[in-house]
C-alpha positions as CSV (number, residue, x, y, z in Angstrom):
1,M,1.2,-23.6,5.1
2,E,-0.9,-22.7,2.0
3,N,-4.0,-21.8,4.0
4,L,-1.9,-19.8,6.4
5,L,-0.4,-17.7,3.6
6,S,-3.9,-17.1,2.2
7,K,-5.1,-16.0,5.6
8,L,-2.0,-13.8,6.1
9,F,-2.8,-12.2,2.7
10,I,-6.4,-11.5,3.7
11,A,-5.4,-10.1,7.1
12,L,-2.7,-7.9,5.6
13,S,-5.0,-6.6,3.0
14,A,-7.3,-5.6,5.9
15,V,-4.5,-3.9,7.7
16,G,-3.8,-2.0,4.4
17,I,-7.4,-0.9,4.3
18,I,-7.1,0.5,7.8
19,D,-3.7,2.0,7.2
20,G,-5.0,3.6,3.9
21,A,-8.0,5.0,5.6
22,Y,-5.9,6.6,8.3
23,T,-3.5,8.1,5.8
24,A,-6.4,9.4,3.8
25,Y,-7.9,11.0,6.9
26,E,-4.5,12.6,7.7
27,Y,-4.2,14.1,4.2
28,I,-7.9,15.2,4.0
29,T,-7.7,17.0,7.4
30,A,-4.1,18.1,7.1
31,K,-3.8,17.4,10.8
32,F,-0.7,15.3,10.6
33,T,0.5,13.6,13.8
34,C,3.9,13.0,12.3
35,S,6.7,15.5,12.4
36,S,6.3,18.8,10.5
37,T,10.1,19.2,9.9
38,G,13.0,17.2,9.0
39,V,13.3,14.1,6.7
40,F,10.2,12.4,8.1
41,C,7.6,15.1,7.4
42,C,4.1,14.4,6.3
43,S,3.1,18.0,5.9
44,C,6.2,18.6,3.7
45,V,5.1,15.9,1.4
46,S,1.4,17.0,1.5
47,N,2.3,20.5,0.7
48,S,4.8,19.7,-2.0
49,G,2.4,19.7,-4.9
50,Y,3.4,16.2,-5.8
51,T,0.5,14.4,-4.1
52,S,-1.8,13.7,-7.1
53,I,-1.8,12.4,-10.7
54,F,-4.3,13.6,-13.2
55,G,-6.0,15.5,-10.4
56,I,-6.6,12.3,-8.4
57,P,-4.8,12.5,-4.9
58,F,-2.5,9.6,-4.1
59,W,-4.4,8.8,-1.0
60,V,-7.3,7.7,-3.3
61,A,-5.0,4.9,-4.5
62,G,-4.5,3.7,-0.9
63,I,-8.2,3.5,-0.1
64,T,-9.0,1.7,-3.4
65,W,-6.0,-0.5,-3.7
66,F,-6.2,-2.5,-0.5
67,P,-9.9,-3.2,-0.7
68,L,-9.3,-4.5,-4.3
69,L,-6.6,-6.8,-2.9
70,L,-8.9,-8.0,-0.1
71,V,-11.7,-8.8,-2.6
72,L,-9.3,-10.6,-4.9
73,G,-7.7,-12.5,-2.0
74,L,-11.0,-13.6,-0.7
75,Y,-12.2,-14.6,-4.2
76,F,-9.2,-16.4,-5.3
77,T,-8.6,-18.2,-2.0
78,K,-12.3,-19.0,-1.3
79,G,-12.1,-17.0,1.9
80,G,-8.6,-18.2,2.8
81,T,-9.2,-21.9,2.4
82,W,-7.4,-22.3,-0.9
83,R,-3.8,-21.5,-2.0
84,L,-3.0,-18.1,-3.2
85,K,-3.3,-17.7,-7.0
86,G,0.1,-16.2,-7.4
87,E,0.0,-16.4,-11.2
88,I,-2.8,-13.7,-11.0
89,L,-2.0,-11.8,-7.8
90,L,1.7,-11.3,-8.4
91,P,1.4,-9.3,-11.6
92,I,-1.3,-7.2,-9.9
93,L,0.9,-6.5,-6.8
94,L,4.0,-5.7,-9.0
95,I,1.9,-2.9,-10.5
96,G,1.5,-1.5,-7.0
97,D,5.2,-2.0,-6.3
98,L,6.2,-0.1,-9.5
99,F,3.8,2.7,-8.4
100,T,5.5,2.9,-5.0
101,I,8.9,3.2,-6.8
102,Y,7.6,6.3,-8.4
103,L,6.4,7.6,-5.0
104,W,9.8,6.9,-3.5
105,Y,11.4,8.8,-6.3
106,L,9.1,11.8,-5.5
107,E,9.6,11.7,-1.8
108,L,13.4,11.2,-1.8
109,G,14.5,12.7,-5.1
110,V,12.1,15.6,-5.7
111,I,10.5,16.5,-2.3
112,G,13.4,15.7,0.1
113,A,11.0,14.4,2.7
114,I,9.3,11.1,3.6
115,C,5.8,10.5,4.8
116,P,5.9,7.6,7.3
117,Y,2.2,6.9,6.7
118,C,2.8,6.6,3.0
119,V,5.8,4.4,3.5
120,S,3.7,2.1,5.7
121,L,1.4,1.5,2.9
122,Y,4.3,0.7,0.6
123,V,5.6,-1.9,3.1
124,V,2.2,-3.6,3.4
125,N,2.2,-4.0,-0.4
126,Y,5.8,-5.3,-0.4
127,V,4.9,-7.9,2.3
128,L,1.8,-9.0,0.3
129,T,4.0,-9.3,-2.8
130,G,6.4,-11.4,-0.8
131,L,3.8,-13.7,0.5
132,V,2.5,-14.3,-3.0
133,A,6.0,-14.8,-4.3
134,F,6.9,-17.2,-1.5
135,D,3.7,-19.2,-2.2
136,L,4.6,-19.5,-5.9
137,L,8.0,-20.8,-5.0
138,S,6.9,-23.3,-2.4
């Protein structure tokens, strides 16, 4: 089971990289394939003015965060053959979870629209957190 969780962590980190790259592409090109009206509105979020911090676009976080997690996952599990190092990975993942809480606040509380691509990145991070927490508890 330990190795399975390690391999799942690595695979989901790779999914996060692909998802982050696609989200970055959507934001860079502004050719959103999701709805342009209503609650699920990528362009509404993109055009809100709340898509960066200190001049750094949030999509940059997605394309750097998941490669970092992949490298850490590969390193700490020796390529998926060792148990996850939850005592190291969990605090790192919780930083990402706290950041997504801020992003949820912006989307729901300030902008009034949700970007499904962004939410998919949050979910990947939550699942990675859950895997590490489960591994720590088992």
